[in-house]
N, C-alpha and C positions, 0 to 999 in steps of 0.2 A: 504493500500498499504504498502511496505517497502521500506527502505532506501537499493537503489544499492549502488555501490563503491564509494569512497572517490570522488566528482567531480573533473574534471581538473580546473587548474583556467580562464580556458575559457568556462564553461560551467554551467550552474545553473540545479539541479534537480527539474526533475518537478513531483511535488508531484501526480498527478493522475496516475502515474505511474511508477515512479522509474525512467524515462526516463531522459535524460536532454533538458534544456528549453535554446535555443540559445540565443547570444548575452547577457554576461554574464561582466566576468572579464574582458575585452579586454583593450588594454594599448594602447593609441595614440602615435607616435613618433616627432619628432621635425617638424619645419615647420613653417607657419606665425604666428604672434601673435596675441592677442586679439580677438575681437568677430568672426571676420573670419577665424580663425585655429579653435575656438569652435563650428561654422556650420561646416566647414570641416571635423574636427573629428567626430561630430554627423551624417553625410553623411555617412562617413566610416562605422562606426557600423552599421547605417541603411541597406547599402550596403550587409553587410555579412549576415545581417536577411533577406533580399529579396533573397540573392544570384544573383545579379547584381547590375549594379550602380544605385546608388541615389543620387541626386542633390535637395539641399535645399537654401530657398531663403528668406531673414530676409523680416518677413513682421512687425512686432511690438516687441518693447522692453516692457515687462508686469514690469519688477523692477524697482527702483528708485535708484539712485546712494548711498544713506545711507543704504540700504539692503545688509544681509548676503549672497543673493544669485542672481547671475543674472539668469534672467528668460526672454526667447524669445519665441515667435510664428512665426514659420517657414513655407512655404509652400512648399510643395513636387513637382517634377516636374513629377510625375505621381503619380498616386493613390497606397497607400499599406497599407493593409489591409481594403481597403473600405475608408481610410482618404484621405484626400486632403491637410492637414497640421498637424505638431508637435509641441508639448513643449518640447525646452531643458532648463534644469534646473541644473545651475552648482553652487557649493560652492564656493563664490568668495573671502572668505578670511579666514584665519585660520585654511584651511584645510591641513591635510597631512596624505596619505594613510598609512602611516608604522607606526602612530601615534593613533591608535583607542581609546587613551583617550580623545583626544582632543573634544570638543564639537560641531565643525563644521564636524568635520569626522562623529562623531556617528550618527548627524542627517542625514546625506546624506546618509551612510550604511543603517541606519533602513528606510529612503525613499524607498531606492533602493531595500533592501528585502521586505520590505512591498508591496510595488506595483507589484515586480515580483511574490511574492509568491498569493497575490489574483489573478492576472492575470492569475494563472493557475488554479483555482478552476471552476468547473461546475456551470453551472446556470447564475443567475442574476450576473451583474457587480457590484463589490463595491467600487472601486476607478477607478480612469484613467490607462489603460492599460499602462503595463511596455512594451517598445518598445527596448530599448538596453541602454548600459552604457558605461561609460570609468573608469575606477579606477584611473588611473594614472592622469588624466586630471580632478576629481571628478566631473562629471557631469552624467544627468540621462536624456533619451528622452521618454517622456509621449503622451500617446491619448491626443489631442486637444478636451475637452469637448465644445468649441463652445462659441460662444458670445451671449446674456449675459450670465455670469457665476456666479453664487452668491454663496459668502461663509454667514457664520454664522453672520458675522462683521455685517452687513447691517440690519438685523432684530432685533440683540441683540443693537446695537448701536443708529440706526438710525429710526428703525419702533416702530411702537404700540405695547405695553403690548400684545397685541393677535397676531402679527405677532413673537414676540418673544418666547412665548409661542407654537405656530406653529412649527415654526421652529426647536425649541430643540425636540419637538416631533416627528419629523421627523429625527434628528440627530439619537436619542435613539434607535427608530426602525431599522436607519442602523445598529447602529452597532452590536444589540441585532441578525440580522440577517447575519452579517458580522462573527460575533462569534459563532454562530450556524453552518454555514457552514465551518468555518476552525478548530474547536476546536480539531477534531480527526488528522488532520495533522501538528500541532504545529512543532512536530520535523523538519520538513522539512523547517519550517522559521527560525528555530534555524542552519540547517544544510546553509543555505543561508546568513545569518551572519557571522558563522565561516569561509564560503567561502570567504569573504569579508576581514575579517581582517587577513586574510594569517596564 
């Protein structure tokens, strides 16, 4: 697939066909503050994707106050792509969308571009699906993988040696499959990063 014309700031390229992938560099405007505004803004971005009103209700705050990100699980008022809930992740501090040299800005842009890119690949899923994002407010909305959802932390720090070895083998296999299915489309990932950096 070839890269098409430079994407608009409100669109992402779709690596599968050079088309556009909805819900990218949208920017929210004023309104209430805090978690309420974050959830409202996420609902706005999802409504654009769904081409109809979407409402969200906070179910669980997954992050702790000392973390660099705010992570929320929110219920949808109606199924979206077969999902009944989503994850909102916002850079809580140190984020400045016009300064891509900042650590927190780079982290969000990399996660945004990575999940958006992997979401367009055919075949098996390699990461939670990217659903929406807001550059000005510094958040992404991702597929909710459900509960319980374990990371490498548990087997590596709390499990046995065999648990850790098994988890690492699964991790390496996943990385290999991910790179194998995406290596010919890396210019599209670079285009996503460039779009976010502006």
